[in-house]
C-alpha positions in Angstrom: 7.2 12.8 -19.7 6.9 10.0 -22.0 7.2 6.5 -20.1 10.5 5.7 -22.6 12.2 8.4 -20.9 11.8 6.9 -17.2 14.2 4.9 -16.0 11.9 2.6 -13.7 14.7 0.5 -12.4 16.5 3.1 -10.9 13.6 4.7 -9.5 12.7 1.3 -8.0 16.2 1.6 -6.2 15.5 5.0 -5.3 12.0 4.2 -3.8 13.7 1.2 -1.7 16.3 3.2 -0.5 13.9 5.9 1.0 11.7 3.2 2.3 14.5 1.4 4.2 16.1 4.1 5.6 12.7 5.6 7.0 11.9 2.1 8.5 15.5 2.0 10.0 15.3 5.4 11.5 12.0 4.6 12.9 13.4 3.0 15.8 15.3 6.1 17.0 11.8 8.0 17.5 9.6 8.4 20.5 6.1 6.8 20.9 3.9 9.8 21.5 0.6 10.8 20.7 0.3 14.0 19.4 -3.2 14.3 17.9 -6.6 12.7 16.7 -7.0 13.5 13.0 -10.0 12.3 11.0 -10.5 9.5 13.5 -6.8 8.4 13.2 -4.3 8.9 15.7 -1.4 10.8 14.6 1.8 9.8 16.7 5.4 11.2 17.0 7.0 9.0 14.9 4.5 9.7 12.3 5.9 13.3 12.1 9.6 12.0 12.7 9.1 9.5 9.4 7.6 11.9 7.5 10.3 14.3 7.9 13.0 12.1 7.4 11.2 10.7 4.4 10.9 14.6 2.4 14.5 15.3 3.2 15.4 12.4 1.5 13.0 13.0 -1.3 14.0 16.5 -1.8 17.9 14.7 -2.3 16.8 12.0 -4.3 13.9 13.0 -6.6 14.0 17.0 -6.3 12.0 17.3 -9.2 8.6 16.1 -7.5 5.7 16.9 -5.5 4.8 14.7 -2.6 1.6 13.4 -1.4 1.8 12.4 2.1 -0.8 10.9 4.7 0.5 13.6 7.2 0.8 16.9 5.4 -0.9 16.4 2.2 0.7 17.9 -1.0 4.3 19.2 -0.7 5.8 20.9 -3.5 9.4 20.6 -3.7 9.6 22.0 -7.5 8.2 24.6 -9.8 8.5 22.1 -12.6 7.8 18.9 -11.1 8.7 15.5 -13.2 7.0 13.1 -10.7 4.5 12.4 -8.0 5.9 10.8 -4.8 3.1 9.2 -2.9 4.4 8.5 0.8 3.0 6.5 4.0 5.8 6.7 6.0 4.6 4.2 8.8 1.5 2.2 7.5 0.3 0.1 10.6 1.1 3.1 13.4 -0.9 1.5 15.9 0.8 -1.7 15.9 4.4 0.1 16.1 3.2 2.4 18.7 1.7 -0.9 20.7 5.1 -3.0 19.8 3.3 -5.2 17.7 5.7 -6.2 15.0 3.7 -5.9 11.9 3.9 -2.5 10.0 5.9 -1.2 6.7 6.9 1.9 5.3 5.7 2.8 1.4 7.0 5.0 -1.5 5.2 5.3 -4.9 6.7 7.2 -7.8 4.7 7.9 -10.9 5.1 10.6 -13.6 3.4 14.0 -13.1 1.1 13.1 -15.7 0.0 10.1 -14.1 -3.9 9.8 -14.3 -4.1 6.8 -11.7 -2.4 4.5 -9.7 -2.1 2.5 -12.8 0.8 4.7 -14.2 3.0 4.1 -10.7 6.5 3.3 -12.3 8.4 2.4 -9.3 7.5 1.3 -5.6 8.7 0.1 -2.4 7.4 -1.7 0.7 9.5 -2.3 3.5 8.6 -4.3 6.5 11.9 -3.8 8.9 10.8 -6.5 11.5 10.7 -9.3 9.3 13.6 -8.0 7.0 11.4 -7.9 3.7 11.1 -5.3 0.9 8.8 -5.5 -1.6 9.2 -3.5 -4.5 8.3 -2.9 -8.2 9.6 -1.1 -11.5 8.0 -1.1 -15.0 11.3 -3.2 -16.2 11.5 -5.7 -13.6 7.9 -6.4 -12.5 7.3 -7.3 -8.8 9.9 -8.2 -6.5 10.8 -9.5 -2.9 14.2 -8.8 -1.2 15.2 -7.5 -5.1 14.3 -11.0 -6.8 11.0 -11.9 -8.6 8.4 -12.8 -6.4 8.0 -16.5 -6.7 4.4 -16.9 -5.6 3.0 -20.1 -3.6 -0.5 -21.1 -3.4 -2.2 -19.4 -0.3 -3.6 -21.5 2.1 -7.6 -20.0 3.0 -6.5 -17.0 4.7 -7.8 -13.7 4.2 -7.4 -10.2 6.1 -10.8 -8.0 6.2 -11.5 -4.8 7.4 -15.4 -3.9 8.1 -17.1 -1.2 10.2 -21.0 -2.0 9.9 -23.3 -5.1 9.8 -23.8 -4.8 5.8 -20.3 -4.8 5.4 -19.8 -7.7 7.6 -22.6 -9.8 5.4 -20.7 -9.1 2.4 -17.7 -11.1 4.2 -19.7 -13.7 5.6 -21.1 -14.3 1.7 -17.8 -14.7 0.7 -17.1 -17.2 3.2 -20.0 -19.2 2.4 -19.4 -19.1 -1.4 -15.5 -20.2 -0.6 -16.7 -23.1 1.5 -15.4 -24.3 4.8 -12.0 -23.9 6.2 -11.8 -20.1 5.6 -9.7 -18.1 8.2 -9.9 -14.3 8.6 -7.6 -11.9 10.2 -7.3 -8.1 10.6 -3.6 -7.7 11.0 -3.1 -3.6 10.8 -1.1 -3.0 8.2 -3.0 -3.1 4.8 0.0 -2.3 2.6 1.9 -5.4 4.1 -1.2 -7.5 3.7 -1.7 -6.6 -0.1 2.1 -7.6 -0.5 1.3 -10.8 1.1 -1.5 -11.3 -1.5 1.1 -10.8 -4.5 3.5 -12.9 -2.7 0.8 -15.7 -2.1 0.7 -16.1 1.8 -2.7 -14.3 1.7 -5.6 -15.5 -0.6 -7.4 -11.9 -0.4 -7.5 -8.7 1.4 -10.6 -7.0 1.7 -11.6 -3.4 3.1 -15.0 -2.2 2.9 -14.8 0.7 5.6 -14.8 3.5 2.8 -11.8 5.1 4.6 -9.0 4.2 2.5 -6.4 6.8 1.1 -4.6 6.5 -2.2 -1.3 6.8 0.2 -2.5 4.0 1.8 -2.2 1.9 -0.7 -0.1 3.3 -3.7 3.2 1.4 -3.1 1.7 -2.2 -3.0 -0.9 -1.6 -5.9 1.7 -2.3 -9.1 3.3 -4.9 -6.7 0.0 -6.8 -6.6 -0.7 -6.3 -10.4 2.5 -7.2 -11.6 2.4 -10.5 -9.6 -0.6 -11.8 -11.2 -3.1 -10.7 -8.4 -6.4 -9.1 -9.3 -7.5 -5.7 -7.5 -11.3 -4.9 -7.5 -12.2 -1.1 -7.1 -14.9 1.1 -7.9 -13.1 3.4 -10.0 -9.5 4.5 -11.0 -7.9 5.5 -7.9 -6.0 9.1 -9.0 -2.4 9.3 -8.4 -1.6 13.1 -8.5 -4.2 14.1 -5.7 -4.8 13.5 -2.2 -8.0 11.3 -2.0 -9.8 9.0 0.8 -13.1 7.4 1.5 -12.7 4.2 -1.1 -13.1 0.5 -0.9 -10.6 -2.0 -2.3 -10.2 -5.6 -2.3 -7.4 -7.8 -3.9 -6.8 -11.4 -4.6 -4.6 -14.0 -5.4 -6.2 -14.9 -8.4 -9.2 -13.7 -10.7 -11.2 -16.5 -10.1 -11.4 -15.4 -6.1 -12.2 -12.1 -7.1 -14.8 -13.4 -9.1 -16.1 -15.0 -5.9 -16.0 -11.9 -4.0 -18.0 -9.7 -6.9 -20.8 -12.6 -6.4 -20.4 -11.8 -2.3 -21.3 -8.2 -3.2 -23.9 -8.7 -5.6 -27.5 -8.4 -4.4 -28.1 -12.2 -5.9 -25.3 -13.8 -3.8 
């Protein structure tokens, strides 16, 4: 499917509709732990939200395959035109414990997409703060339907790490940035990436090598269209379920260069 045949604005509205419907219905679901899978907790509302999303995608994007965190690849058509990358609840543990920092994520790419760089529309909806971040190739990065106006961020980053070696990368970044840098771990990587795009955080660093493409597919084009810089080791596939990579994103290319220095042996 050629990119000129795609109405990315319409697909952005579709992605927003799905994300908002999932997010609003989320409050109707129970908060019951279902299982622990690959180190992650699976809650009843994760399953409920995915079911809601799949019903909407069948209606609104019927010629598609869906890549979802819970069910993997779901083929809705024998002749798909799109791939829909879905994270029904990013920040599940926050929602389960009444911490109001979570979001719903939908991204749409053509079926021949090679990587997340080929996404044509996406939406990230945060119901507790009534913000919807979205993207289309025609319109760029939006917040609540208007072009993102970036503010200059305070010296705040969000960071995730598992090992002492990973923590040392964060330490070097803080040292290279100078004093006054504050570090947070807020628990919803997609929403935090949108805050980098918006200029509320200067960066997000996730060194755990546990990320999935569904975790970051929706905010990824929002970041790039806003002027933020994303640092990955290689392009991230869009048409298969992959996990086990790290990612960092920064308000500016200058901050990304500081991070690259922090990761290098000479830092």
